[in-house]
PQR file with spaces between the fields and no chain letter, atoms N, CA, C, O and H, PARSE charges and radii, in Angstrom:
ATOM       1  N    UNK     1     -21.638   25.361  -36.480 -0.4000 1.5000
ATOM       2  CA   UNK     1     -20.873   25.600  -35.291 -0.0000 2.0000
ATOM       3  C    UNK     1     -19.569   24.805  -35.353  0.5500 1.7000
ATOM       4  O    UNK     1     -19.588   23.616  -35.670 -0.5500 1.4000
ATOM       5  N    UNK     2     -18.453   25.438  -35.059 -0.4000 1.5000
ATOM       6  CA   UNK     2     -17.179   24.702  -35.094 -0.0000 2.0000
ATOM       7  C    UNK     2     -17.086   23.710  -33.939  0.5500 1.7000
ATOM       8  O    UNK     2     -17.721   23.873  -32.897 -0.5500 1.4000
ATOM       9  H    UNK     2     -18.437   26.404  -34.801  0.4000 1.0000
ATOM      10  N    UNK     3     -16.275   22.678  -34.160 -0.4000 1.5000
ATOM      11  CA   UNK     3     -16.074   21.671  -33.119 -0.0000 2.0000
ATOM      12  C    UNK     3     -15.301   22.281  -31.956  0.5500 1.7000
ATOM      13  O    UNK     3     -14.396   23.090  -32.160 -0.5500 1.4000
ATOM      14  H    UNK     3     -15.760   22.546  -35.007  0.4000 1.0000
ATOM      15  N    UNK     4     -15.660   21.893  -30.746 -0.4000 1.5000
ATOM      16  CA   UNK     4     -14.970   22.415  -29.557 -0.0000 2.0000
ATOM      17  C    UNK     4     -13.526   21.949  -29.545  0.5500 1.7000
ATOM      18  O    UNK     4     -13.236   20.794  -29.856 -0.5500 1.4000
ATOM      19  H    UNK     4     -16.396   21.237  -30.581  0.4000 1.0000
ATOM      20  N    UNK     5     -12.633   22.839  -29.191 -0.4000 1.5000
ATOM      21  CA   UNK     5     -11.206   22.543  -29.184 -0.0000 2.0000
ATOM      22  C    UNK     5     -10.827   21.667  -28.000  0.5500 1.7000
ATOM      23  O    UNK     5      -9.894   20.871  -28.108 -0.5500 1.4000
ATOM      24  H    UNK     5     -12.868   23.778  -28.938  0.4000 1.0000
ATOM      25  N    UNK     6     -11.526   21.791  -26.866 -0.4000 1.5000
ATOM      26  CA   UNK     6     -11.161   21.088  -25.643 -0.0000 2.0000
ATOM      27  C    UNK     6     -11.430   19.596  -25.679  0.5500 1.7000
ATOM      28  O    UNK     6     -10.908   18.867  -24.836 -0.5500 1.4000
ATOM      29  H    UNK     6     -12.284   22.438  -26.779  0.4000 1.0000
ATOM      30  N    UNK     7     -12.206   19.128  -26.599 -0.4000 1.5000
ATOM      31  CA   UNK     7     -12.555   17.714  -26.577 -0.0000 2.0000
ATOM      32  C    UNK     7     -11.382   16.863  -27.043  0.5500 1.7000
ATOM      33  O    UNK     7     -10.676   17.206  -27.992 -0.5500 1.4000
ATOM      34  H    UNK     7     -12.630   19.721  -27.284  0.4000 1.0000
ATOM      35  N    UNK     8     -11.197   15.755  -26.356 -0.4000 1.5000
ATOM      36  CA   UNK     8     -10.148   14.805  -26.720 -0.0000 2.0000
ATOM      37  C    UNK     8     -10.702   13.399  -26.654  0.5500 1.7000
ATOM      38  O    UNK     8     -11.744   13.148  -26.049 -0.5500 1.4000
ATOM      39  H    UNK     8     -11.771   15.476  -25.586  0.4000 1.0000
ATOM      40  N    UNK     9     -10.013   12.522  -27.263 -0.4000 1.5000
ATOM      41  CA   UNK     9     -10.355   11.109  -27.206 -0.0000 2.0000
ATOM      42  C    UNK     9      -9.070   10.340  -26.934  0.5500 1.7000
ATOM      43  O    UNK     9      -8.498    9.740  -27.843 -0.5500 1.4000
ATOM      44  H    UNK     9      -9.166   12.726  -27.754  0.4000 1.0000
ATOM      45  N    UNK    10      -8.609   10.357  -25.665 -0.4000 1.5000
ATOM      46  CA   UNK    10      -7.324    9.724  -25.376 -0.0000 2.0000
ATOM      47  C    UNK    10      -7.395    8.207  -25.503  0.5500 1.7000
ATOM      48  O    UNK    10      -8.355    7.570  -25.068 -0.5500 1.4000
ATOM      49  H    UNK    10      -9.075   10.845  -24.926  0.4000 1.0000
ATOM      50  N    UNK    11      -6.371    7.658  -26.100 -0.4000 1.5000
ATOM      51  CA   UNK    11      -6.241    6.207  -26.166 -0.0000 2.0000
ATOM      52  C    UNK    11      -5.293    5.792  -25.063  0.5500 1.7000
ATOM      53  O    UNK    11      -4.159    6.267  -24.999 -0.5500 1.4000
ATOM      54  H    UNK    11      -5.591    8.176  -26.453  0.4000 1.0000
ATOM      55  N    UNK    12      -5.749    4.914  -24.200 -0.4000 1.5000
ATOM      56  CA   UNK    12      -4.894    4.459  -23.123 -0.0000 2.0000
ATOM      57  C    UNK    12      -5.018    5.321  -21.890  0.5500 1.7000
ATOM      58  O    UNK    12      -6.120    5.702  -21.495 -0.5500 1.4000
ATOM      59  H    UNK    12      -6.671    4.529  -24.252  0.4000 1.0000
ATOM      60  N    UNK    13      -3.890    5.628  -21.282 -0.4000 1.5000
ATOM      61  CA   UNK    13      -3.850    6.337  -20.011 -0.0000 2.0000
ATOM      62  C    UNK    13      -4.063    7.835  -20.228  0.5500 1.7000
ATOM      63  O    UNK    13      -3.487    8.424  -21.143 -0.5500 1.4000
ATOM      64  H    UNK    13      -2.995    5.319  -21.603  0.4000 1.0000
ATOM      65  N    UNK    14      -4.887    8.440  -19.391 -0.4000 1.5000
ATOM      66  CA   UNK    14      -5.105    9.888  -19.414 -0.0000 2.0000
ATOM      67  C    UNK    14      -3.997   10.534  -18.587  0.5500 1.7000
ATOM      68  O    UNK    14      -4.084   10.594  -17.361 -0.5500 1.4000
ATOM      69  H    UNK    14      -5.355    7.961  -18.648  0.4000 1.0000
ATOM      70  N    UNK    15      -2.966   11.011  -19.257 -0.4000 1.5000
ATOM      71  CA   UNK    15      -1.793   11.542  -18.563 -0.0000 2.0000
ATOM      72  C    UNK    15      -2.095   12.835  -17.804  0.5500 1.7000
ATOM      73  O    UNK    15      -1.437   13.124  -16.805 -0.5500 1.4000
ATOM      74  H    UNK    15      -2.895   10.962  -20.253  0.4000 1.0000
ATOM      75  N    UNK    16      -3.060   13.604  -18.252 -0.4000 1.5000
ATOM      76  CA   UNK    16      -3.465   14.799  -17.517 -0.0000 2.0000
ATOM      77  C    UNK    16      -4.005   14.436  -16.146  0.5500 1.7000
ATOM      78  O    UNK    16      -3.662   15.066  -15.146 -0.5500 1.4000
ATOM      79  H    UNK    16      -3.594   13.369  -19.064  0.4000 1.0000
ATOM      80  N    UNK    17      -4.857   13.410  -16.104 -0.4000 1.5000
ATOM      81  CA   UNK    17      -5.392   12.945  -14.825 -0.0000 2.0000
ATOM      82  C    UNK    17      -4.274   12.415  -13.940  0.5500 1.7000
ATOM      83  O    UNK    17      -4.255   12.674  -12.736 -0.5500 1.4000
ATOM      84  H    UNK    17      -5.136   12.898  -16.916  0.4000 1.0000
ATOM      85  N    UNK    18      -3.338   11.670  -14.534 -0.4000 1.5000
ATOM      86  CA   UNK    18      -2.218   11.114  -13.773 -0.0000 2.0000
ATOM      87  C    UNK    18      -1.389   12.242  -13.160  0.5500 1.7000
ATOM      88  O    UNK    18      -1.032   12.170  -11.985 -0.5500 1.4000
ATOM      89  H    UNK    18      -3.353   11.459  -15.511  0.4000 1.0000
ATOM      90  N    UNK    19      -1.076   13.283  -13.939 -0.4000 1.5000
ATOM      91  CA   UNK    19      -0.266   14.392  -13.422 -0.0000 2.0000
ATOM      92  C    UNK    19      -0.988   15.139  -12.314  0.5500 1.7000
ATOM      93  O    UNK    19      -0.388   15.447  -11.284 -0.5500 1.4000
ATOM      94  H    UNK    19      -1.366   13.341  -14.894  0.4000 1.0000
ATOM      95  N    UNK    20      -2.277   15.435  -12.511 -0.4000 1.5000
ATOM      96  CA   UNK    20      -3.034   16.174  -11.494 -0.0000 2.0000
ATOM      97  C    UNK    20      -3.176   15.359  -10.207  0.5500 1.7000
ATOM      98  O    UNK    20      -3.010   15.894   -9.110 -0.5500 1.4000
ATOM      99  H    UNK    20      -2.764   15.184  -13.347  0.4000 1.0000
ATOM     100  N    UNK    21      -3.480   14.080  -10.339 -0.4000 1.5000
ATOM     101  CA   UNK    21      -3.645   13.230   -9.171 -0.0000 2.0000
ATOM     102  C    UNK    21      -2.324   13.049   -8.440  0.5500 1.7000
ATOM     103  O    UNK    21      -2.284   13.044   -7.209 -0.5500 1.4000
ATOM     104  H    UNK    21      -3.615   13.645  -11.230  0.4000 1.0000
ATOM     105  N    UNK    22      -1.244   12.900   -9.199 -0.4000 1.5000
ATOM     106  CA   UNK    22       0.081   12.780   -8.581 -0.0000 2.0000
ATOM     107  C    UNK    22       0.415   14.040   -7.792  0.5500 1.7000
ATOM     108  O    UNK    22       0.931   13.953   -6.678 -0.5500 1.4000
ATOM     109  H    UNK    22      -1.277   12.903  -10.198  0.4000 1.0000
ATOM     110  N    UNK    23       0.125   15.210   -8.358 -0.4000 1.5000
ATOM     111  CA   UNK    23       0.409   16.477   -7.686 -0.0000 2.0000
ATOM     112  C    UNK    23      -0.337   16.563   -6.357  0.5500 1.7000
ATOM     113  O    UNK    23       0.263   16.863   -5.324 -0.5500 1.4000
ATOM     114  H    UNK    23      -0.295   15.280   -9.263  0.4000 1.0000
ATOM     115  N    UNK    24      -1.627   16.304   -6.382 -0.4000 1.5000
ATOM     116  CA   UNK    24      -2.442   16.420   -5.164 -0.0000 2.0000
ATOM     117  C    UNK    24      -2.052   15.354   -4.142  0.5500 1.7000
ATOM     118  O    UNK    24      -1.902   15.653   -2.957 -0.5500 1.4000
ATOM     119  H    UNK    24      -2.114   16.060   -7.221  0.4000 1.0000
ATOM     120  N    UNK    25      -1.890   14.127   -4.592 -0.4000 1.5000
ATOM     121  CA   UNK    25      -1.544   13.047   -3.669 -0.0000 2.0000
ATOM     122  C    UNK    25      -0.164   13.249   -3.054  0.5500 1.7000
ATOM     123  O    UNK    25       0.047   12.931   -1.883 -0.5500 1.4000
ATOM     124  H    UNK    25      -2.011   13.884   -5.555  0.4000 1.0000
ATOM     125  N    UNK    26       0.770   13.773   -3.832 -0.4000 1.5000
ATOM     126  CA   UNK    26       2.111   14.017   -3.304 -0.0000 2.0000
ATOM     127  C    UNK    26       2.074   15.066   -2.198  0.5500 1.7000
ATOM     128  O    UNK    26       2.775   14.931   -1.196 -0.5500 1.4000
ATOM     129  H    UNK    26       0.598   14.031   -4.783  0.4000 1.0000
ATOM     130  N    UNK    27       1.276   16.092   -2.365 -0.4000 1.5000
ATOM     131  CA   UNK    27       1.162   17.109   -1.314 -0.0000 2.0000
ATOM     132  C    UNK    27       0.484   16.519   -0.076  0.5500 1.7000
ATOM     133  O    UNK    27       0.939   16.734    1.047 -0.5500 1.4000
ATOM     134  H    UNK    27       0.706   16.202   -3.180  0.4000 1.0000
ATOM     135  N    UNK    28      -0.602   15.777   -0.287 -0.4000 1.5000
ATOM     136  CA   UNK    28      -1.336   15.213    0.849 -0.0000 2.0000
ATOM     137  C    UNK    28      -0.531   14.151    1.595  0.5500 1.7000
ATOM     138  O    UNK    28      -0.616   14.048    2.819 -0.5500 1.4000
ATOM     139  H    UNK    28      -0.972   15.602   -1.199  0.4000 1.0000
ATOM     140  N    UNK    29       0.242   13.371    0.865 -0.4000 1.5000
ATOM     141  CA   UNK    29       1.044   12.315    1.494 -0.0000 2.0000
ATOM     142  C    UNK    29       2.409   12.850    1.910  0.5500 1.7000
ATOM     143  O    UNK    29       2.896   12.538    2.996 -0.5500 1.4000
ATOM     144  H    UNK    29       0.312   13.455   -0.129  0.4000 1.0000
ATOM     145  N    UNK    30       3.022   13.649    1.055 -0.4000 1.5000
ATOM     146  CA   UNK    30       4.397   14.082    1.253 -0.0000 2.0000
ATOM     147  C    UNK    30       4.605   15.011    2.433  0.5500 1.7000
ATOM     148  O    UNK    30       5.588   14.865    3.159 -0.5500 1.4000
ATOM     149  H    UNK    30       2.626   13.902    0.172  0.4000 1.0000
ATOM     150  N    UNK    31       3.712   15.957    2.642 -0.4000 1.5000
ATOM     151  CA   UNK    31       3.891   16.917    3.739 -0.0000 2.0000
ATOM     152  C    UNK    31       3.940   16.226    5.100  0.5500 1.7000
ATOM     153  O    UNK    31       4.843   16.508    5.888 -0.5500 1.4000
ATOM     154  H    UNK    31       2.913   16.076    2.051  0.4000 1.0000
ATOM     155  N    UNK    32       3.001   15.334    5.400 -0.4000 1.5000
ATOM     156  CA   UNK    32       3.102   14.632    6.691 -0.0000 2.0000
ATOM     157  C    UNK    32       4.331   13.727    6.787  0.5500 1.7000
ATOM     158  O    UNK    32       4.938   13.616    7.852 -0.5500 1.4000
ATOM     159  H    UNK    32       2.268   15.105    4.759  0.4000 1.0000
ATOM     160  N    UNK    33       4.700   13.078    5.674 -0.4000 1.5000
ATOM     161  CA   UNK    33       5.867   12.194    5.703 -0.0000 2.0000
ATOM     162  C    UNK    33       7.129   12.997    5.994  0.5500 1.7000
ATOM     163  O    UNK    33       7.942   12.598    6.828 -0.5500 1.4000
ATOM     164  H    UNK    33       4.207   13.168    4.808  0.4000 1.0000
ATOM     165  N    UNK    34       7.297   14.131    5.306 -0.4000 1.5000
ATOM     166  CA   UNK    34       8.469   14.980    5.542 -0.0000 2.0000
ATOM     167  C    UNK    34       8.474   15.488    6.973  0.5500 1.7000
ATOM     168  O    UNK    34       9.521   15.507    7.620 -0.5500 1.4000
ATOM     169  H    UNK    34       6.636   14.455    4.629  0.4000 1.0000
ATOM     170  N    UNK    35       7.317   15.900    7.473 -0.4000 1.5000
ATOM     171  CA   UNK    35       7.247   16.415    8.841 -0.0000 2.0000
ATOM     172  C    UNK    35       7.614   15.342    9.869  0.5500 1.7000
ATOM     173  O    UNK    35       8.365   15.616   10.805 -0.5500 1.4000
ATOM     174  H    UNK    35       6.466   15.884    6.947  0.4000 1.0000
ATOM     175  N    UNK    36       7.098   14.142    9.706 -0.4000 1.5000
ATOM     176  CA   UNK    36       7.389   13.062   10.655 -0.0000 2.0000
ATOM     177  C    UNK    36       8.856   12.656   10.582  0.5500 1.7000
ATOM     178  O    UNK    36       9.509   12.493   11.612 -0.5500 1.4000
ATOM     179  H    UNK    36       6.488   13.919    8.946  0.4000 1.0000
ATOM     180  N    UNK    37       9.373   12.492    9.367 -0.4000 1.5000
ATOM     181  CA   UNK    37      10.766   12.083    9.226 -0.0000 2.0000
ATOM     182  C    UNK    37      11.745   13.161    9.690  0.5500 1.7000
ATOM     183  O    UNK    37      12.858   12.851   10.114 -0.5500 1.4000
ATOM     184  H    UNK    37       8.842   12.625    8.530  0.4000 1.0000
ATOM     185  N    UNK    38      11.332   14.420    9.609 -0.4000 1.5000
ATOM     186  CA   UNK    38      12.233   15.493   10.031 -0.0000 2.0000
ATOM     187  C    UNK    38      12.452   15.505   11.544  0.5500 1.7000
ATOM     188  O    UNK    38      13.432   16.076   12.022 -0.5500 1.4000
ATOM     189  H    UNK    38      10.428   14.672    9.265  0.4000 1.0000
ATOM     190  N    UNK    39      11.556   14.885   12.291 -0.4000 1.5000
ATOM     191  CA   UNK    39      11.729   14.845   13.744 -0.0000 2.0000
ATOM     192  C    UNK    39      12.884   13.937   14.157  0.5500 1.7000
ATOM     193  O    UNK    39      13.418   14.081   15.257 -0.5500 1.4000
ATOM     194  H    UNK    39      10.760   14.421   11.902  0.4000 1.0000
ATOM     195  N    UNK    40      13.275   13.009   13.292 -0.4000 1.5000
ATOM     196  CA   UNK    40      14.359   12.084   13.619 -0.0000 2.0000
ATOM     197  C    UNK    40      15.695   12.514   13.017  0.5500 1.7000
ATOM     198  O    UNK    40      16.720   11.890   13.291 -0.5500 1.4000
ATOM     199  H    UNK    40      12.841   12.893   12.398  0.4000 1.0000
ATOM     200  N    UNK    41      15.697   13.562   12.207 -0.4000 1.5000
ATOM     201  CA   UNK    41      16.926   14.005   11.537 -0.0000 2.0000
ATOM     202  C    UNK    41      17.497   15.237   12.233  0.5500 1.7000
ATOM     203  O    UNK    41      16.760   16.032   12.816 -0.5500 1.4000
ATOM     204  H    UNK    41      14.863   14.068   11.985  0.4000 1.0000
ATOM     205  N    UNK    42      18.803   15.381   12.166 -0.4000 1.5000
ATOM     206  CA   UNK    42      19.464   16.572   12.692 -0.0000 2.0000
ATOM     207  C    UNK    42      19.541   17.591   11.560  0.5500 1.7000
ATOM     208  O    UNK    42      20.242   17.392   10.568 -0.5500 1.4000
ATOM     209  H    UNK    42      19.401   14.735   11.692  0.4000 1.0000
ATOM     210  N    UNK    43      18.806   18.679   11.730 -0.4000 1.5000
ATOM     211  CA   UNK    43      18.732   19.710   10.691 -0.0000 2.0000
ATOM     212  C    UNK    43      19.130   21.056   11.318  0.5500 1.7000
ATOM     213  O    UNK    43      18.271   21.795   11.799 -0.5500 1.4000
ATOM     214  H    UNK    43      18.237   18.841   12.536  0.4000 1.0000
ATOM     215  N    UNK    44      20.423   21.368   11.311 -0.4000 1.5000
ATOM     216  CA   UNK    44      20.918   22.523   12.047 -0.0000 2.0000
ATOM     217  C    UNK    44      20.562   23.889   11.449  0.5500 1.7000
ATOM     218  O    UNK    44      20.441   24.868   12.186 -0.5500 1.4000
ATOM     219  H    UNK    44      21.121   20.767   10.920  0.4000 1.0000
ATOM     220  N    UNK    45      20.396   23.966   10.143 -0.4000 1.5000
ATOM     221  CA   UNK    45      20.101   25.280    9.535 -0.0000 2.0000
ATOM     222  C    UNK    45      19.063   25.098    8.425  0.5500 1.7000
ATOM     223  O    UNK    45      18.651   23.983    8.107 -0.5500 1.4000
ATOM     224  H    UNK    45      20.494   23.171    9.545  0.4000 1.0000
ATOM     225  N    UNK    46      18.653   26.237    7.845 -0.4000 1.5000
ATOM     226  CA   UNK    46      17.617   26.205    6.821 -0.0000 2.0000
ATOM     227  C    UNK    46      18.066   25.470    5.568  0.5500 1.7000
ATOM     228  O    UNK    46      17.250   24.826    4.909 -0.5500 1.4000
ATOM     229  H    UNK    46      18.988   27.143    8.103  0.4000 1.0000
ATOM     230  N    UNK    47      19.330   25.552    5.231 -0.4000 1.5000
ATOM     231  CA   UNK    47      19.831   24.828    4.061 -0.0000 2.0000
ATOM     232  C    UNK    47      19.668   23.328    4.213  0.5500 1.7000
ATOM     233  O    UNK    47      19.262   22.641    3.276 -0.5500 1.4000
ATOM     234  H    UNK    47      19.993   26.075    5.767  0.4000 1.0000
ATOM     235  N    UNK    48      19.985   22.823    5.396 -0.4000 1.5000
ATOM     236  CA   UNK    48      19.818   21.397    5.664 -0.0000 2.0000
ATOM     237  C    UNK    48      18.349   21.000    5.642  0.5500 1.7000
ATOM     238  O    UNK    48      18.004   19.916    5.170 -0.5500 1.4000
ATOM     239  H    UNK    48      20.315   23.382    6.157  0.4000 1.0000
ATOM     240  N    UNK    49      17.494   21.860    6.145 -0.4000 1.5000
ATOM     241  CA   UNK    49      16.052   21.574    6.145 -0.0000 2.0000
ATOM     242  C    UNK    49      15.494   21.515    4.728  0.5500 1.7000
ATOM     243  O    UNK    49      14.708   20.630    4.390 -0.5500 1.4000
ATOM     244  H    UNK    49      17.774   22.740    6.528  0.4000 1.0000
ATOM     245  N    UNK    50      15.912   22.468    3.914 -0.4000 1.5000
ATOM     246  CA   UNK    50      15.446   22.487    2.522 -0.0000 2.0000
ATOM     247  C    UNK    50      15.939   21.255    1.782  0.5500 1.7000
ATOM     248  O    UNK    50      15.170   20.606    1.073 -0.5500 1.4000
ATOM     249  H    UNK    50      16.550   23.187    4.189  0.4000 1.0000
ATOM     250  N    UNK    51      17.212   20.928    1.939 -0.4000 1.5000
ATOM     251  CA   UNK    51      17.775   19.753    1.267 -0.0000 2.0000
ATOM     252  C    UNK    51      17.056   18.475    1.698  0.5500 1.7000
ATOM     253  O    UNK    51      16.771   17.613    0.868 -0.5500 1.4000
ATOM     254  H    UNK    51      17.837   21.454    2.515  0.4000 1.0000
ATOM     255  N    UNK    52      16.766   18.354    2.978 -0.4000 1.5000
ATOM     256  CA   UNK    52      16.052   17.197    3.489 -0.0000 2.0000
ATOM     257  C    UNK    52      14.653   17.105    2.878  0.5500 1.7000
ATOM     258  O    UNK    52      14.237   16.039    2.426 -0.5500 1.4000
ATOM     259  H    UNK    52      16.998   19.055    3.653  0.4000 1.0000
ATOM     260  N    UNK    53      13.933   18.227    2.866 -0.4000 1.5000
ATOM     261  CA   UNK    53      12.577   18.234    2.323 -0.0000 2.0000
ATOM     262  C    UNK    53      12.566   17.894    0.835  0.5500 1.7000
ATOM     263  O    UNK    53      11.682   17.177    0.367 -0.5500 1.4000
ATOM     264  H    UNK    53      14.272   19.094    3.233  0.4000 1.0000
ATOM     265  N    UNK    54      13.546   18.407    0.094 -0.4000 1.5000
ATOM     266  CA   UNK    54      13.609   18.127   -1.346 -0.0000 2.0000
ATOM     267  C    UNK    54      13.913   16.657   -1.593  0.5500 1.7000
ATOM     268  O    UNK    54      13.294   16.027   -2.450 -0.5500 1.4000
ATOM     269  H    UNK    54      14.264   18.989    0.475  0.4000 1.0000
ATOM     270  N    UNK    55      14.856   16.116   -0.850 -0.4000 1.5000
ATOM     271  CA   UNK    55      15.216   14.704   -1.044 -0.0000 2.0000
ATOM     272  C    UNK    55      14.067   13.762   -0.691  0.5500 1.7000
ATOM     273  O    UNK    55      13.751   12.853   -1.458 -0.5500 1.4000
ATOM     274  H    UNK    55      15.359   16.628   -0.154  0.4000 1.0000
ATOM     275  N    UNK    56      13.457   13.973    0.442 -0.4000 1.5000
ATOM     276  CA   UNK    56      12.341   13.113    0.853 -0.0000 2.0000
ATOM     277  C    UNK    56      11.137   13.354   -0.065  0.5500 1.7000
ATOM     278  O    UNK    56      10.465   12.405   -0.469 -0.5500 1.4000
ATOM     279  H    UNK    56      13.715   14.712    1.064  0.4000 1.0000
ATOM     280  N    UNK    57      10.869   14.605   -0.388 -0.4000 1.5000
ATOM     281  CA   UNK    57       9.750   14.923   -1.278 -0.0000 2.0000
ATOM     282  C    UNK    57       9.911   14.314   -2.657  0.5500 1.7000
ATOM     283  O    UNK    57       8.930   13.865   -3.249 -0.5500 1.4000
ATOM     284  H    UNK    57      11.415   15.375   -0.060  0.4000 1.0000
ATOM     285  N    UNK    58      11.125   14.288   -3.179 -0.4000 1.5000
ATOM     286  CA   UNK    58      11.367   13.674   -4.489 -0.0000 2.0000
ATOM     287  C    UNK    58      11.072   12.183   -4.454  0.5500 1.7000
ATOM     288  O    UNK    58      10.486   11.638   -5.390 -0.5500 1.4000
ATOM     289  H    UNK    58      11.922   14.653   -2.698  0.4000 1.0000
ATOM     290  N    UNK    59      11.475   11.527   -3.382 -0.4000 1.5000
ATOM     291  CA   UNK    59      11.204   10.099   -3.253 -0.0000 2.0000
ATOM     292  C    UNK    59       9.699    9.844   -3.142  0.5500 1.7000
ATOM     293  O    UNK    59       9.179    8.916   -3.761 -0.5500 1.4000
ATOM     294  H    UNK    59      11.951   11.970   -2.621  0.4000 1.0000
ATOM     295  N    UNK    60       9.010   10.658   -2.362 -0.4000 1.5000
ATOM     296  CA   UNK    60       7.557   10.518   -2.227 -0.0000 2.0000
ATOM     297  C    UNK    60       6.892   10.754   -3.576  0.5500 1.7000
ATOM     298  O    UNK    60       5.988   10.011   -3.955 -0.5500 1.4000
ATOM     299  H    UNK    60       9.433   11.412   -1.860  0.4000 1.0000
ATOM     300  N    UNK    61       7.329   11.784   -4.310 -0.4000 1.5000
ATOM     301  CA   UNK    61       6.758   12.074   -5.625 -0.0000 2.0000
ATOM     302  C    UNK    61       6.958   10.904   -6.579  0.5500 1.7000
ATOM     303  O    UNK    61       6.025   10.515   -7.281 -0.5500 1.4000
ATOM     304  H    UNK    61       8.064   12.388   -4.002  0.4000 1.0000
ATOM     305  N    UNK    62       8.158   10.341   -6.612 -0.4000 1.5000
ATOM     306  CA   UNK    62       8.446    9.231   -7.510 -0.0000 2.0000
ATOM     307  C    UNK    62       7.560    8.025   -7.191  0.5500 1.7000
ATOM     308  O    UNK    62       6.963    7.439   -8.094 -0.5500 1.4000
ATOM     309  H    UNK    62       8.916   10.658   -6.041  0.4000 1.0000
ATOM     310  N    UNK    63       7.475    7.660   -5.934 -0.4000 1.5000
ATOM     311  CA   UNK    63       6.653    6.513   -5.548 -0.0000 2.0000
ATOM     312  C    UNK    63       5.171    6.774   -5.812  0.5500 1.7000
ATOM     313  O    UNK    63       4.450    5.877   -6.249 -0.5500 1.4000
ATOM     314  H    UNK    63       7.961    8.137   -5.201  0.4000 1.0000
ATOM     315  N    UNK    64       4.718    7.991   -5.549 -0.4000 1.5000
ATOM     316  CA   UNK    64       3.321    8.337   -5.798 -0.0000 2.0000
ATOM     317  C    UNK    64       3.009    8.305   -7.286  0.5500 1.7000
ATOM     318  O    UNK    64       1.967    7.788   -7.690 -0.5500 1.4000
ATOM     319  H    UNK    64       5.303    8.720   -5.194  0.4000 1.0000
ATOM     320  N    UNK    65       3.903    8.855   -8.107 -0.4000 1.5000
ATOM     321  CA   UNK    65       3.645    8.885   -9.549 -0.0000 2.0000
ATOM     322  C    UNK    65       3.604    7.472  -10.130  0.5500 1.7000
ATOM     323  O    UNK    65       2.781    7.190  -11.001 -0.5500 1.4000
ATOM     324  H    UNK    65       4.749    9.275   -7.780  0.4000 1.0000
ATOM     325  N    UNK    66       4.463    6.598   -9.669 -0.4000 1.5000
ATOM     326  CA   UNK    66       4.437    5.206  -10.146 -0.0000 2.0000
ATOM     327  C    UNK    66       3.133    4.530   -9.737  0.5500 1.7000
ATOM     328  O    UNK    66       2.521    3.822  -10.537 -0.5500 1.4000
ATOM     329  H    UNK    66       5.131    6.826   -8.961  0.4000 1.0000
ATOM     330  N    UNK    67       2.709    4.747   -8.503 -0.4000 1.5000
ATOM     331  CA   UNK    67       1.467    4.139   -8.024 -0.0000 2.0000
ATOM     332  C    UNK    67       0.252    4.673   -8.779  0.5500 1.7000
ATOM     333  O    UNK    67      -0.632    3.899   -9.147 -0.5500 1.4000
ATOM     334  H    UNK    67       3.206    5.323   -7.853  0.4000 1.0000
ATOM     335  N    UNK    68       0.195    5.975   -9.014 -0.4000 1.5000
ATOM     336  CA   UNK    68      -0.944    6.566   -9.728 -0.0000 2.0000
ATOM     337  C    UNK    68      -0.967    6.089  -11.183  0.5500 1.7000
ATOM     338  O    UNK    68      -2.032    5.772  -11.714 -0.5500 1.4000
ATOM     339  H    UNK    68       0.913    6.604   -8.715  0.4000 1.0000
ATOM     340  N    UNK    69       0.203    6.038  -11.827 -0.4000 1.5000
ATOM     341  CA   UNK    69       0.258    5.563  -13.206 -0.0000 2.0000
ATOM     342  C    UNK    69      -0.168    4.105  -13.291  0.5500 1.7000
ATOM     343  O    UNK    69      -0.914    3.729  -14.196 -0.5500 1.4000
ATOM     344  H    UNK    69       1.067    6.296  -11.396  0.4000 1.0000
ATOM     345  N    UNK    70       0.300    3.278  -12.356 -0.4000 1.5000
ATOM     346  CA   UNK    70      -0.093    1.865  -12.353 -0.0000 2.0000
ATOM     347  C    UNK    70      -1.601    1.720  -12.156  0.5500 1.7000
ATOM     348  O    UNK    70      -2.235    0.885  -12.801 -0.5500 1.4000
ATOM     349  H    UNK    70       0.906    3.583  -11.621  0.4000 1.0000
ATOM     350  N    UNK    71      -2.171    2.526  -11.273 -0.4000 1.5000
ATOM     351  CA   UNK    71      -3.622    2.507  -11.067 -0.0000 2.0000
ATOM     352  C    UNK    71      -4.357    2.892  -12.345  0.5500 1.7000
ATOM     353  O    UNK    71      -5.318    2.227  -12.734 -0.5500 1.4000
ATOM     354  H    UNK    71      -1.656    3.204  -10.749  0.4000 1.0000
ATOM     355  N    UNK    72      -3.910    3.963  -13.000 -0.4000 1.5000
ATOM     356  CA   UNK    72      -4.556    4.422  -14.230 -0.0000 2.0000
ATOM     357  C    UNK    72      -4.423    3.379  -15.340  0.5500 1.7000
ATOM     358  O    UNK    72      -5.366    3.145  -16.097 -0.5500 1.4000
ATOM     359  H    UNK    72      -3.130    4.502  -12.685  0.4000 1.0000
ATOM     360  N    UNK    73      -3.266    2.765  -15.430 -0.4000 1.5000
ATOM     361  CA   UNK    73      -3.036    1.747  -16.467 -0.0000 2.0000
ATOM     362  C    UNK    73      -3.930    0.538  -16.239  0.5500 1.7000
ATOM     363  O    UNK    73      -4.467   -0.028  -17.191 -0.5500 1.4000
ATOM     364  H    UNK    73      -2.500    2.955  -14.816  0.4000 1.0000
ATOM     365  N    UNK    74      -4.093    0.141  -14.983 -0.4000 1.5000
ATOM     366  CA   UNK    74      -4.907   -1.023  -14.652 -0.0000 2.0000
ATOM     367  C    UNK    74      -6.394   -0.754  -14.870  0.5500 1.7000
ATOM     368  O    UNK    74      -7.141   -1.656  -15.249 -0.5500 1.4000
ATOM     369  H    UNK    74      -3.657    0.601  -14.210  0.4000 1.0000
ATOM     370  N    UNK    75      -6.822    0.480  -14.631 -0.4000 1.5000
ATOM     371  CA   UNK    75      -8.249    0.814  -14.695 -0.0000 2.0000
ATOM     372  C    UNK    75      -8.614    1.663  -15.905  0.5500 1.7000
ATOM     373  O    UNK    75      -9.643    2.339  -15.896 -0.5500 1.4000
ATOM     374  H    UNK    75      -6.216    1.213  -14.323  0.4000 1.0000
ATOM     375  N    UNK    76      -7.789    1.637  -16.941 -0.4000 1.5000
ATOM     376  CA   UNK    76      -8.128    2.419  -18.135 -0.0000 2.0000
ATOM     377  C    UNK    76      -9.375    1.852  -18.778  0.5500 1.7000
ATOM     378  O    UNK    76      -9.602    0.642  -18.788 -0.5500 1.4000
ATOM     379  H    UNK    76      -6.954    1.088  -16.948  0.4000 1.0000
ATOM     380  N    UNK    77     -10.162    2.741  -19.305 -0.4000 1.5000
ATOM     381  CA   UNK    77     -11.398    2.228  -19.827 -0.0000 2.0000
ATOM     382  C    UNK    77     -11.712    2.785  -21.124  0.5500 1.7000
ATOM     383  O    UNK    77     -12.740    2.446  -21.709 -0.5500 1.4000
ATOM     384  H    UNK    77      -9.977    3.724  -19.297  0.4000 1.0000
């Protein structure tokens, strides 16, 4: 029987786990943050709303990805 292709033996941080966790956490954290912060901003049209969501979402994604990577690096086994 041939060896399974899906098996891996990652050394160090599992970047697949980091990417998936960052994606889910960013949605769970980012959507409420954008919604709450949008109540204090003046957003006259859809273009302004989209730009606001992208800017705030990018910051949330960056902070989340750093936190998830740091967690994975600290708890690598």
